[in-house]
NUBA-12449 format. One record per atom (N, C-alpha, C): residue in one letter; chain; atom name; x, y, z. Coordinates in steps of 0.2 Angstrom, whole numbers, always signed. Each point is the difference from the previous one (the first is absolute). Layout:
! residues N
A_A_CA_X_Y_Z
...
***
This chain:
! residues 185
M_A_N_-357_-19_+33
M_A_CA_+4_+0_-8
M_A_C_+5_-4_-2
K_A_N_+0_-5_-5
K_A_CA_+7_-2_+0
K_A_C_+2_+5_-11
N_A_N_+5_+3_-2
N_A_CA_-2_+0_-1
N_A_C_+7_-4_-6
T_A_N_+0_-4_-5
T_A_CA_+4_+1_+0
T_A_C_+8_+0_-6
Y_A_N_+0_+7_+0
Y_A_CA_+5_+1_+0
Y_A_C_+6_+4_+5
F_A_N_-3_-3_+6
F_A_CA_+3_+6_+4
F_A_C_+7_-1_+2
M_A_N_+1_-6_+1
M_A_CA_+5_-1_-3
M_A_C_+8_+2_-4
S_A_N_-3_+2_-7
S_A_CA_+5_+1_-9
S_A_C_+4_+5_+4
Y_A_N_-1_+4_+4
Y_A_CA_+5_+5_+0
Y_A_C_+8_-3_+3
F_A_N_-2_-6_+1
F_A_CA_+5_-4_+8
F_A_C_+8_-3_-7
P_A_N_+2_+1_-2
P_A_CA_+2_+0_-6
P_A_C_+3_+5_+1
L_A_N_-3_+6_-5
L_A_CA_+5_+5_+0
L_A_C_+5_+0_+5
L_A_N_-6_-1_+6
L_A_CA_+5_+1_+8
L_A_C_+5_-1_+0
S_A_N_-1_-8_-3
S_A_CA_+6_-4_+3
S_A_C_+4_-1_-5
I_A_N_+0_+4_-6
I_A_CA_+6_+0_-2
I_A_C_+3_+11_+2
I_A_N_+0_+1_+2
I_A_CA_+0_+6_+2
I_A_C_+4_-2_+6
L_A_N_-5_-1_+5
L_A_CA_+6_-1_+7
L_A_C_+6_-7_-2
F_A_N_-1_-5_-4
F_A_CA_+7_-5_+1
F_A_C_+4_+3_-5
S_A_N_-1_+9_-4
S_A_CA_+3_+2_-7
S_A_C_+6_+6_+8
L_A_N_-7_+2_+7
L_A_CA_+4_+5_+0
L_A_C_+5_-3_+6
S_A_N_+0_-5_+3
S_A_CA_+2_-6_+4
S_A_C_+9_+0_+0
L_A_N_-1_-2_-10
L_A_CA_+7_-4_-1
L_A_C_+4_+9_-5
S_A_N_-7_+3_+0
S_A_CA_+7_+8_-3
S_A_C_+3_+4_+4
I_A_N_-7_-2_+7
I_A_CA_+6_+5_+6
I_A_C_+6_-3_+1
N_A_N_+0_-8_+1
N_A_CA_+4_-6_+1
N_A_C_+7_+3_-6
I_A_N_+0_+0_-3
I_A_CA_+3_+3_-8
I_A_C_+4_+6_+1
E_A_N_-4_+3_+2
E_A_CA_+3_+5_+0
E_A_C_+5_+4_+3
M_A_N_-3_-4_+8
M_A_CA_+5_+6_+6
M_A_C_+5_-7_-5
V_A_N_+2_-7_-2
V_A_CA_+6_-3_-4
V_A_C_+4_+4_-4
L_A_N_-5_+3_-2
L_A_CA_+3_+4_-7
L_A_C_+5_+7_+3
L_A_N_-7_+2_+6
L_A_CA_+3_+8_+1
L_A_C_+10_-2_+2
D_A_N_+0_-5_+7
D_A_CA_+3_-2_+2
D_A_C_+8_+0_-6
F_A_N_-3_-4_-5
F_A_CA_+6_+0_-7
F_A_C_+3_+5_-4
L_A_N_-7_+4_+0
L_A_CA_+4_+7_-5
L_A_C_+2_+2_+8
K_A_N_+0_-1_+5
K_A_CA_+4_+8_+5
K_A_C_+7_-9_-2
S_A_N_+1_-4_+3
S_A_CA_+7_-2_-2
S_A_C_+4_+3_-3
A_A_N_-4_+0_-7
A_A_CA_-1_+0_-7
A_A_C_+9_+8_+0
G_A_N_-4_+3_+3
G_A_CA_+0_+7_+1
G_A_C_-6_+4_-10
I_A_N_-4_-2_+1
I_A_CA_-5_+2_-5
I_A_C_-5_+2_+3
Y_A_N_+0_-1_+7
Y_A_CA_-7_+6_+1
Y_A_C_+3_+7_+2
E_A_N_+4_-1_+0
E_A_CA_+5_+11_+2
E_A_C_+0_+0_-6
G_A_N_+0_-2_-5
G_A_CA_-1_+3_-10
G_A_C_-8_+0_-1
M_A_N_-4_-4_+2
M_A_CA_-6_+0_+0
M_A_C_-6_+8_+4
R_A_N_+6_+0_+6
R_A_CA_-3_+7_+6
R_A_C_+2_+6_-4
E_A_N_+2_+1_-5
E_A_CA_+0_+5_-1
E_A_C_-5_+2_-5
F_A_N_-7_-6_-3
F_A_CA_-2_+5_-7
F_A_C_-8_-5_+5
F_A_N_+2_-3_+8
F_A_CA_-10_-1_+1
F_A_C_+4_+1_+10
S_A_N_-8_-1_+2
S_A_CA_+5_+0_+7
S_A_C_-3_-6_+3
D_A_N_+3_+0_+5
D_A_CA_-1_-8_+7
D_A_C_-8_-1_-5
A_A_N_-3_+3_+4
A_A_CA_-6_-3_+0
A_A_C_-4_-2_-9
G_A_N_+3_+8_-4
G_A_CA_-1_-6_-8
G_A_C_+6_-4_-4
I_A_N_+4_-2_+7
I_A_CA_+4_-5_-4
I_A_C_-6_-8_-1
K_A_N_-3_+2_+9
K_A_CA_-5_-5_+3
K_A_C_-2_-2_-4
F_A_N_-7_+6_+1
F_A_CA_-5_-2_-6
F_A_C_+0_-5_-9
A_A_N_+4_+6_+1
A_A_CA_+2_-5_-10
A_A_C_+4_-3_-2
L_A_N_+4_-5_+8
L_A_CA_-1_-6_-3
L_A_C_-4_-3_+3
L_A_N_-4_-2_+8
L_A_CA_-7_+2_-1
L_A_C_-4_-4_-3
A_A_N_+3_+4_-3
A_A_CA_-11_+0_-7
A_A_C_+3_-4_-6
L_A_N_+9_-1_-3
L_A_CA_+0_-4_-4
L_A_C_+1_-6_+0
L_A_N_+2_+2_+10
L_A_CA_-2_-9_+2
L_A_C_-6_-2_-1
M_A_N_-4_+3_+2
M_A_CA_-9_-2_-1
M_A_C_+0_-1_-4
I_A_N_+2_+4_-8
I_A_CA_-5_-3_-5
I_A_C_+2_-4_-4
L_A_N_+8_-2_+5
L_A_CA_+3_-8_-1
L_A_C_-6_-4_+1
F_A_N_+0_+0_+6
F_A_CA_-2_-6_+4
F_A_C_-6_-4_+1
F_A_N_-7_+8_-4
F_A_CA_-6_+0_-2
F_A_C_+0_-5_-6
C_A_N_+5_+5_-5
C_A_CA_+1_-4_-6
C_A_C_+2_-7_+1
L_A_N_+3_-3_+5
L_A_CA_+2_-11_+0
L_A_C_-6_-2_+3
Y_A_N_-2_+4_+7
Y_A_CA_-6_-2_+3
Y_A_C_-6_-1_-8
A_A_N_-2_+4_-2
A_A_CA_-7_+2_+0
A_A_C_+4_-8_-9
A_A_N_+5_-1_-1
A_A_CA_+0_-5_-5
A_A_C_+0_-6_+4
L_A_N_+2_+0_+3
L_A_CA_+0_-6_+4
L_A_C_-11_-2_+0
K_A_N_-2_+6_+3
K_A_CA_-7_-4_-1
K_A_C_-1_+0_-4
L_A_N_+0_+5_-6
L_A_CA_-1_-5_-7
L_A_C_+0_-5_-1
L_A_N_+7_-2_+2
L_A_CA_+0_-9_-3
L_A_C_-1_-3_+5
A_A_N_+0_+0_+8
A_A_CA_-5_-4_+3
A_A_C_-6_+0_-1
D_A_N_-5_+3_+0
D_A_CA_-10_+1_-4
D_A_C_+3_-1_-6
T_A_N_+2_+1_-4
T_A_CA_+4_-10_-8
T_A_C_+0_-3_+3
I_A_N_+4_-2_+3
I_A_CA_+3_-8_+1
I_A_C_-5_-4_+5
N_A_N_-4_+4_+5
N_A_CA_-10_-3_+1
N_A_C_-4_+1_-3
E_A_N_-2_+4_-3
E_A_CA_-5_-2_-7
E_A_C_+1_-7_-5
V_A_N_+6_+1_+0
V_A_CA_+4_-5_-7
V_A_C_-1_-9_+3
S_A_N_+1_+1_+6
S_A_CA_-2_-7_+7
S_A_C_-5_+1_+0
L_A_N_-2_+2_+1
L_A_CA_-9_+1_-3
L_A_C_-2_+0_-5
L_A_N_-2_+0_-3
L_A_CA_-2_-3_-6
L_A_C_+2_-6_-5
F_A_N_+8_-2_+3
F_A_CA_+5_-7_-2
F_A_C_-5_-6_+5
F_A_N_-2_+1_+6
F_A_CA_-2_-3_+2
F_A_C_-6_+0_+7
S_A_N_-4_+4_+0
S_A_CA_-8_+2_+3
S_A_C_-2_-1_-4
K_A_N_-7_-2_+2
K_A_CA_-5_-5_-3
K_A_C_-6_+8_+2
D_A_N_+3_+5_+1
D_A_CA_-6_+6_+1
D_A_C_+1_+3_-5
S_A_N_-4_+3_-3
S_A_CA_-3_+4_-7
S_A_C_-1_+8_+0
E_A_N_-2_+0_+7
E_A_CA_-4_+9_+1
E_A_C_+2_+2_+5
G_A_N_+7_-1_+1
G_A_CA_+8_+5_+5
G_A_C_-6_-1_+4
E_A_N_-2_-3_+5
E_A_CA_+1_+0_+7
E_A_C_+7_-1_+3
S_A_N_+2_-5_+0
S_A_CA_+8_-4_+1
S_A_C_+0_+9_+2
L_A_N_+3_+7_-7
L_A_CA_+3_+5_+3
L_A_C_-3_+7_+7
K_A_N_-6_-1_-1
K_A_CA_-3_-1_+4
K_A_C_+0_-1_+6
K_A_N_+1_-6_+1
K_A_CA_+2_-3_+8
K_A_C_+9_+2_+0
I_A_N_+3_+1_-5
I_A_CA_+7_+1_+3
I_A_C_-1_+10_+0
R_A_N_-3_+1_-1
R_A_CA_+1_+10_+0
R_A_C_+5_+2_+10
G_A_N_-5_-4_+5
G_A_CA_+0_+2_+5
G_A_C_+7_-2_+1
G_A_N_+1_-3_-5
G_A_CA_+11_+0_+3
G_A_C_+5_+5_-1
A_A_N_-4_+4_-3
A_A_CA_+5_+8_+1
A_A_C_+1_+5_+8
I_A_N_-8_-3_+2
I_A_CA_+6_+2_+8
I_A_C_+6_-4_+5
I_A_N_+2_-5_-5
I_A_CA_+4_-6_+4
I_A_C_+7_+5_-1
Y_A_N_+0_+1_-6
Y_A_CA_+5_+4_-6
Y_A_C_+0_+8_+5
F_A_N_-5_+5_+3
F_A_CA_+0_+8_+3
F_A_C_+4_-4_+5
I_A_N_-3_-4_+3
I_A_CA_+3_+0_+8
I_A_C_+9_+0_+0
G_A_N_+2_-3_-7
G_A_CA_+6_-4_-1
G_A_C_+7_+3_-1
S_A_N_-5_+10_-4
S_A_CA_+2_+4_-1
S_A_C_+2_+4_+4
F_A_N_-8_+1_+6
F_A_CA_+5_+4_+6
F_A_C_+2_-3_+3
I_A_N_+2_-7_+2
I_A_CA_+5_-1_+5
I_A_C_+8_+2_-7
S_A_N_-2_-5_-4
S_A_CA_+8_+4_-5
S_A_C_+3_+10_+5
L_A_N_-10_+3_+0
L_A_CA_+3_+7_-2
L_A_C_+4_+2_+12
L_A_N_-5_-5_+2
L_A_CA_+5_-1_+8
L_A_C_+9_-4_+1
L_A_N_+0_-1_-7
L_A_CA_+8_-4_+1
L_A_C_+2_+0_-6
M_A_N_-2_+8_-2
M_A_CA_+6_+5_-8
M_A_C_+8_+0_+3
S_A_N_+1_-2_+6
S_A_CA_+7_+4_+0
S_A_C_+6_-7_-2
T_A_N_-3_-7_+0
T_A_CA_-1_-7_-1
T_A_C_+3_-1_-5
L_A_N_+0_+0_-9
L_A_CA_-2_-3_-4
L_A_C_+2_-8_-2
I_A_N_+4_-4_+6
I_A_CA_-5_-6_-2
I_A_C_-5_+0_+5
G_A_N_+0_+3_+8
G_A_CA_-11_-2_-2
G_A_C_-3_+2_-3
I_A_N_-2_+2_-3
I_A_CA_-2_+6_-7
I_A_C_-2_-5_-5
L_A_N_+6_-4_-2
L_A_CA_-4_-6_-3
L_A_C_+2_-3_+3
A_A_N_+1_-5_+6
A_A_CA_-5_-4_+4
A_A_C_-8_+1_+2
V_A_N_+2_+4_-1
V_A_CA_-8_+3_+0
V_A_C_-6_+1_-4
F_A_N_+1_+0_-5
F_A_CA_-1_+1_-7
F_A_C_-2_-9_-1
A_A_N_+8_-6_+0
A_A_CA_-1_-5_-1
A_A_C_-6_-4_+5
V_A_N_-2_+3_+4
V_A_CA_-2_-5_+4
V_A_C_-7_+1_+2
T_A_N_-2_+9_-5
T_A_CA_-5_+1_-3
T_A_C_-4_-1_-6
T_A_N_+2_-4_-6
T_A_CA_+1_-2_-4
T_A_C_+1_-7_+2
G_A_N_+5_-2_+4
G_A_CA_-4_-7_+4
G_A_C_-8_-4_+1
V_A_N_+0_+4_+5
V_A_CA_-6_+1_+3
V_A_C_-9_+2_-5
Y_A_N_+2_+3_-4
Y_A_CA_-5_+4_-4
Y_A_C_+1_-6_-8
F_A_N_+4_-5_+0
F_A_CA_+1_-6_-5
F_A_C_-5_-5_+3
C_A_N_+0_-1_+6
C_A_CA_-1_-6_+5
C_A_C_-10_+0_+1
Y_A_N_-1_+8_+2
Y_A_CA_-4_+3_-3
Y_A_C_-6_+1_-7
F_A_N_+4_-2_-4
F_A_CA_-3_+1_-8
F_A_C_-1_-6_-2
V_A_N_+4_-6_+3
V_A_CA_-1_-3_+2
V_A_C_-5_-5_+1
Y_A_N_-1_+2_+8
Y_A_CA_-7_-4_+2
Y_A_C_-6_+6_-3
K_A_N_+0_+2_-2
K_A_CA_-7_+4_-1
K_A_C_-2_-1_-7
I_A_N_+5_-3_-5
I_A_CA_-3_-6_-6
I_A_C_-1_-5_+0
S_A_N_+3_+0_+4
S_A_CA_+1_-9_+4
S_A_C_-9_-7_-4
S_A_N_-4_+6_+0
S_A_CA_-8_-1_+3
S_A_C_-3_-1_-6
S_A_N_+7_+6_-8
S_A_CA_-3_-1_-4
S_A_C_+4_-5_-4
L_A_N_+6_-5_+3
L_A_CA_+3_-2_-4
L_A_C_+1_-8_+2
S_A_N_+1_-7_-6
S_A_CA_+0_-5_+2
S_A_C_+7_-2_+5
V_A_N_+1_-4_+3
V_A_CA_+7_-1_+3
V_A_C_+3_+1_-6
L_A_N_+1_-4_-6
L_A_CA_+5_+1_-7
L_A_C_+3_+6_-2
G_A_N_-9_+4_+3
G_A_CA_+2_+9_-5
G_A_C_+3_+6_+9
L_A_N_-2_-1_+5
L_A_CA_+7_+2_+4
L_A_C_+6_-4_+1
V_A_N_+1_-7_-3
V_A_CA_+8_+1_-3
V_A_C_+2_+3_-4
G_A_N_-3_-3_-7
G_A_CA_+0_+8_-3
G_A_C_+0_+6_+0
V_A_N_-5_+3_+3
V_A_CA_+3_+7_+1
V_A_C_+6_+5_+6
I_A_N_+4_-7_+3
I_A_CA_+4_+1_+6
I_A_C_+6_-2_-5
F_A_N_+1_-5_-5
F_A_CA_+5_+0_-3
F_A_C_+2_+4_-5
F_A_N_-6_+2_-2
F_A_CA_+1_+5_-5
F_A_C_+3_+4_+1
Q_A_N_+0_+7_+7
Q_A_CA_-1_+5_+4
Q_A_C_+9_-1_+1
V_A_N_+1_-5_+2
V_A_CA_+5_-2_+2
V_A_C_+7_+1_-3
L_A_N_-5_-3_-5
L_A_CA_+6_-2_-6
L_A_C_+1_+7_-6
T_A_N_-5_+2_+0
T_A_CA_+2_+7_-1
T_A_C_+0_+6_+2
W_A_N_+1_+0_+7
W_A_CA_+3_+4_+6
W_A_C_+9_+0_-3
S_A_N_+2_-8_+3
S_A_CA_+6_-1_-1
S_A_C_+3_-3_-7
S_A_N_-2_+3_-3
S_A_CA_+0_+1_-10
S_A_C_+5_+8_+2
L_A_N_-5_+4_+2
L_A_CA_-1_+6_+0
L_A_C_+7_-1_+4
V_A_N_+0_+3_+7
V_A_CA_+7_+0_+3
V_A_C_+6_-2_-1
I_A_N_+0_-7_-3
I_A_CA_+1_-2_-4
I_A_C_+7_+3_-5
G_A_N_-5_+5_-4
G_A_CA_+3_+2_-4
G_A_C_+2_+5_-1
V_A_N_-5_+5_+5
V_A_CA_+3_+6_+1
V_A_C_+10_-2_+3
I_A_N_+3_-1_+6
I_A_CA_+3_-2_+0
I_A_C_+4_-4_-5
Y_A_N_-1_-1_-1
Y_A_CA_+4_-5_-8
Y_A_C_+3_+7_-6
L_A_N_-2_+3_-1
L_A_CA_-2_+5_-4
L_A_C_+3_+8_+4
S_A_N_-2_+1_+8
S_A_CA_+5_+5_+0
S_A_C_+8_-6_+4
L_A_N_+3_-4_+1
L_A_CA_+6_-3_+0
L_A_C_+1_-1_-7
K_A_N_+0_+1_-4
K_A_CA_+2_-2_-7
K_A_C_+0_+8_-2
V_A_N_-4_+5_+3
V_A_CA_+3_+8_-3
V_A_C_+4_+0_+4
Y_A_N_+1_+1_+8
Y_A_CA_+6_+2_+2
Y_A_C_+6_-6_-2
N_A_N_+1_-6_+0
N_A_CA_+5_-2_-3
N_A_C_+3_+3_-6
S_A_N_-6_+4_-4
S_A_CA_+3_+4_-7
S_A_C_+2_+4_+1
V_A_N_-2_+5_+6
V_A_CA_+2_+7_+2
V_A_C_+11_-1_+3
I_A_N_-2_-4_+6
I_A_CA_+7_-3_+2
I_A_C_+6_-3_-6
A_A_N_-4_-3_-2
A_A_CA_+7_+0_-5
A_A_C_-1_+2_-7
S_A_N_-2_+4_+1
S_A_CA_+0_+8_-6
S_A_C_+8_+5_+3
L_A_N_-3_+0_+9
L_A_CA_+3_+7_+3
L_A_C_+9_-2_-5
P_A_N_+2_+4_-1
P_A_CA_+8_+1_+0
P_A_C_+6_-3_+8
I_A_N_+0_-3_+1
I_A_CA_+6_-1_+9
I_A_C_+4_-5_-6
***
């Protein structure tokens, strides 16, 4: 018996596992920073060691869960808009074909959990997983696209994601520069 909804929980598990691996890594870095800055001892007056670690992990999990959920929402929207513009499929068969790609992110998130001690490893696994999923996406929808439509989907995806990433980097640098410029040095 094949159930079409069998893998419907994989995106949620992927988001949780990616968030957990990134949260554990950042928590270790943050605890080292708090200890070296002398803040950790002050925090121990209000919390136990386990309480501090749990509170930091919970806050970081919420933060990264929101980040990954927003990325998934953006990715789904960009995928469906690109199919709207360039696909000949009006019944949604392309969406059914790409549903199986959720396992790619699930495997990637499990690998990231194994590499939680290195931030570069987690980010590399996420980048490779995204690249593999993009290839899977293009392969699965290619049957419902003309050659021009396939080029259009790829161009649309690359242009949209590049614009978003460059925009976030630009805004981050502008905010960083304005904070540095406002410091009384």
